[in-house]
Residue, then its C-alpha position, 0 to 999 in steps of 0.5 A: m287149301l279147301d280143295e284139297t282133302p287131308v289124308g285120312v280126313a273125310p271131305d265133309t269133316a274137312w269143312t265142318s271144321v272150317p272156322h267161318p260160316v260156309v255151306v258147300v252145294d253141288d249143281a244139283g242145288l244139294v248141300t255137300a257140306s258145311s261148317h259148324s258155324a253155318r249149321s248155328l246160322l242155317p241149322g236146316a243147312v246139313p249134308g244131303s239138305a236142299a240149299p236155301s233158294w236165296l244162296a243164288g246169283t254173284d250176291a245172296a242176302a236174306d233175313v234168316d230168323g230176324r238176322a240178315l245173312t249176305g252170301r258169297p259164292t267160291a267155285l270148287p274145282g269139282g263144280d261145286m260151289a263154296w257159299w261163305l256166310f256173313d252175318q250183317t245183323d249188327l252192321t245193319l242196326h248198328d247202321a239203323q241206330r245211327a242213322l235214327a240218331r242223326e234223323r233225332e238231332r235234326a229233327e230236335f235242331l229243326d224245331e229249335a230252329s222254329a222256336v227261335l226263329m217265330a220268336s221275334l218279329n224283327f227282322d234285322r233279329c231273324m236275320e242274324a239267327t239264321v245265320e247264327m244256327a246254320a253255321r253252327h249246325l250245317a257249315d262252317a259259315a253261313v250268309v243269309v242274302a236279302p232281296i235288293s233294297d235301294g240298289k243294295i244287297p242286304v247281307v248277314c254272314s256268321a262263321s261258326n264263332g258266332a260272331v255276326e256281320l252286317r253289311s250292304v253290298d253294291a253287287d249283281p247276285a246274277e255274277v254268283g251261280g244259283l244266287g240270282e235263281a235262289l232270290r228269285g224263289f226258283p229250285p236250288v242249284p246242286s252244290r256240285w254246279i257251283d264253283p267255290a272258287a268263284v265265290p265273291g269275297w262279300l258272300v264270305p265272312k271276315d273269319f272264315a279261315g282258308p279257302v272255300g271248298s263247297v258252296v250250297i246255296t238255297p232259297l228262302p221261300g216267303h209267303g208268296v214272295p221269296a224272302g231271300a237266298l242261303v249260302l252255307l260254306r265249308r273249308t275243303s272239298h273233303t268236307a263237300f254236302t252230300e245229297g241228304e245234307e243238302l235236302f237237310a239245309r232246304l228244310f231249314a231254309a223253308r222255316a228260316g224263309a218263313a219267318l223272315s217273310a213274317a217279320r218282313l210282313y209284321a215290319e211293313q204293318s207296323a210302318i203302315t199303322r203308324t202312318l195311320m196312327r199319326e193321322l188318327l191320334p188326337p193333336r197335342l194341343t197348346r196355348l193359341h192366339g192367347v186362349e189356352l187349349a188342353g186335351g185328353y183322351r183314354a181309349s176303351e181298351d187300354h192297349e187300344l191308341v185311337g178309338g170312337d172319341f176324337y177331339d181337333v183344333h183348326p187354327s184362324s190365320k189371324p190371331e183376331d179371328e176364330t180357331l175352330v175346336v171339335l170334339g165328338d163321339v162316333c158309334g162303335k169302338g176300337l179301329e172301325a169307329a177310328v177309321l170313321t173319326g177320321k172321316i169326319r175329321n177329314t171332312l171339317q178340317a174341309l169344311a173349316p173354313l166355313a165354320d163362321h156358320h156351325e149349322g151350316v157345317l154340321n148340315l155338310l157334314n151330316s150329308a157326308l154321313l148319312s148312309p143306307d142303313n144309317s150306321r155311321f152317325a156320331t155326335v158332335v160339339l163345335a167351339s168357336v174361339a177368339r180373344r177379343d177386348g180381354q176376354v175369350r169369346l166362345r160359340l158353341t154348337c152341340a150335335g147330339h152331344p152333351a152340353p159343354l160346362i162352363v166354369r166361372d171364376d167364383g167356381r160356379v158351374e154352368a151348362a152351355d144351352t145349345r143342342g142339336t140332331l146327330v150327324g148321320a142319323l137323319p137327312q134333315f139337321k137342326a141345331r142351335s148354337f150358344e154364344t158366351a165369353l169367357a173372363p181371365g181364369e174361367t175355363c169351357l170343358l168339352f166332353t164325351d160321355g164316356v166321362t159321364e157314363a163311366r162304371g165304377g165306384p165303391m159298388g161298381m156300377g154307379q156312374f160317374g154323372e154330371q153332377r160328380l162332373s160338375s163338382a170336380l170342376a168347380e174345384c178347378a176354378g182359376m186352373p190352367a187348361e192343362a192342370v183341369v184336363e188332368r184333374i178331370m181325366m185322373l178322377a175318371t181314371q179312379w172311378v172306373n178303377h181298371r173296369s171296362h169304359d168307353d172311350m173318354a175324351v175331354v177338351a179344356i178352353t181356358a182364358p189365361r189371366r193377365t202376365h206381367l214380366s218379373a224382371v226388368d231386363g224384359h228376358t225372362a217369363g212372364r207369370y200368372t198374377a190375379 
C-alpha cells in the first residue's frame, strides 16, 4: 500500500520508485515526495519545493512547457495529497487532428456541393443532385420537398444507393412535425423533437431498408422565398444526429436552397421570355389569297432572336380585299428596340382596318410614337396587296424607309417611287404612295437598311449597297418568294462574314406563275408553268 513504507526504505524513496507520475503535497503546499516520472514532467517538483499552483481542487489541468497535463488527487492518511499526473498532450493532439480532418472533409463537400448545384439551372436536376449528395454524405436517405404546386407536393428522394425517385403527393405537410414550418422558412425543429415513427411512407424512399431511427428536417432557404425543405433519414436511433451534424446539414441546405431558388427563378424567367418572344418574333409567311409571301430576318447579334427590324402581315378577311404587309426598322438594337417593335406591331394591328389610306395609318402611328425627347422613332414601309384580274396589285408607302425594289419577269429592277418622313420624329407627317402591278413571276422586295449598309466584302469595310442588291435581285427573276428571300439573305450573310452588322430583314411579295393539274385524276398537286 502507498500509505505504508517498506522496512528500511525512506518515504521519499518509496514514492520515487512509483512508475506512474505522482507528486505528494502537504497541507502547507510543499512537495514532500515525487516519482522520477513526475519530475520529468515537472522538473521543479522536488521535495521541499512549492507545489505548482494549478494542483488544486478535485481536478486540475495546465499547459506546462507545451504539454497538456491533468492531475487527479488522492487523500493520504497523514493529511498529505497525492496528485496523480496524466499527460493528455498526444490524446488532445489526436482529437484536434481528427476534428481538423473532419472539418476539411466537410469544407470540401460544401465546395463540391456548391459547384455541382450551381452548375445547372434546371430545377429538377438541382433537386436530384441535392438528394443524391445528401444521401451519400449526410444520412442513409434524403428527401427534398418542394412547395405545394397545383395542390400536390413535389417530392424527390434518394437512398444511399443513389437511385432517385420523383413523386407528386396529395398530402398535408403540417401532418409531419417540423415539415410545415420548414416549408414556410421557419427555423428547423431539433431532431430530438421529431418522432421517427410518425414519418409517413411518402417521405421514405422505396429502397430505404429498416425502420426510420432518426430524422432531421431543415428548410431550404431561397432568395426571399423558401425553396422547400430537406429531410434526412437514418435507420437506427444509435446513429441519431448530433447537434454538429444538424448544423452541418443546415449549411448544406443553405447552398442547396440558393441553387434551387436560382433554378426556379431562371425557369420562371425563361417561361416569361418564351411567352414574350412568341409575340416579338417575326411570323412565318406563306402563300395567302393567291399571293406568295416570304420573309427573312437576322438579328445584329447571333445570340439574339429579336431586334429592331420587323415585318408583319395583316390578312384580309376576303380574298379580293387588300392584305397589309408591314416592314420596319426602329432606332436602336437588341431588347430595347424589340420592345418598341412590339408596340409598333400592336399599333399597326389595331390600325389595319384603316389601311385603305396609308398616310392616315402612318399619321396615327406617328402620333402614338411621339415623345418629348423624340427618342422613339422608326422607318416603315406599308404594302397593300390584292389579287385582281390575274395580277397582284400593290400600293406602297414609305415613311423614312428605303424604297422597295421590283424585279420584272425580264430581269429589270425598278425602285418604287414612294417616300415619307420618319414616324415618331416630327409632329407633322407627310408621305407619298406608289401603285403598281406584278405580273406572274414578278417580285416586290421590301428590305431594311441593315441589308444595304452591311459592311464586309474582300476589304471588310465596303457596303453591300443598293446596286449590289439590285444586281442580286435581277438574278432572282421568276423565282418563288422563298427562293428570293433565301438568295438575298445568303448573299448579305456571306458579305458580312461574321463581322458586326445591323439587324437585317427582307420580305418578298411574288405574283405566282399560272398552274395546272399534272394528272387527270384531279388529286395531284399543281405544278408551275410559264
